[in-house]
C-alpha positions as CSV (number, residue, x, y, z in Angstrom):
1,M,9.6,-76.3,47.5
2,S,7.6,-74.4,45.0
3,I,4.4,-72.9,45.9
4,Y,1.5,-72.2,43.4
5,F,-0.8,-69.5,44.3
6,V,-4.3,-69.9,43.0
7,D,-6.9,-67.2,42.7
8,T,-9.6,-67.9,45.3
9,K,-12.9,-68.9,43.9
10,K,-15.9,-68.4,46.3
11,Y,-19.4,-69.6,45.8
12,T,-22.2,-68.7,48.3
13,H,-25.8,-69.9,48.6
14,T,-28.5,-69.7,51.2
15,L,-30.0,-72.8,52.6
16,E,-32.8,-72.7,55.1
17,G,-31.7,-69.3,56.3
18,K,-27.9,-70.4,56.7
19,T,-25.2,-69.3,54.4
20,F,-23.6,-72.0,52.5
21,T,-20.1,-71.2,51.2
22,V,-17.5,-73.1,49.3
23,E,-14.0,-71.6,48.8
24,L,-11.4,-73.1,46.4
25,N,-7.8,-72.1,47.2
26,N,-4.5,-73.6,48.1
27,W,-4.4,-73.5,51.8
28,A,-2.8,-77.0,52.1
29,Q,0.4,-76.2,50.2
30,Q,1.5,-79.8,49.9
31,A,-1.9,-80.9,48.5
32,S,-2.9,-80.6,44.8
33,G,-6.2,-78.9,45.8
34,S,-8.1,-77.8,49.0
35,V,-11.7,-76.5,49.7
36,L,-13.1,-74.8,52.6
37,V,-16.8,-75.4,53.0
38,R,-19.0,-73.4,55.5
39,L,-22.6,-73.9,56.6
40,G,-23.7,-71.7,59.4
41,D,-21.1,-72.0,62.2
42,T,-19.6,-75.4,60.8
43,L,-16.4,-75.2,58.8
44,V,-14.6,-78.1,57.1
45,L,-11.3,-78.1,55.2
46,S,-10.7,-80.9,52.8
47,N,-7.5,-81.5,50.8
48,A,-6.7,-83.8,48.0
49,K,-3.2,-85.2,46.9
50,P,-2.7,-87.8,44.1
51,G,-1.1,-91.0,45.1
52,P,1.9,-92.6,43.2
53,L,1.2,-93.9,39.7
54,M,-0.1,-97.4,39.6
55,K,1.9,-99.8,37.8
56,P,0.1,-102.1,35.2
57,Y,-0.5,-105.7,36.2
58,S,1.7,-108.1,34.3
């Protein structure tokens, strides 16, 4: 299993007095990409993985 390490990219903004943070990294090693989103005390981890290539219709 190969592991690709990606530099963490972090973006922060303040919305209505709460800190909104988006962090891009490779927390989910089997996924192609993952993002960690925080708003105040709420935290969401989302992952993306491509599916198999579609075959053209005949």
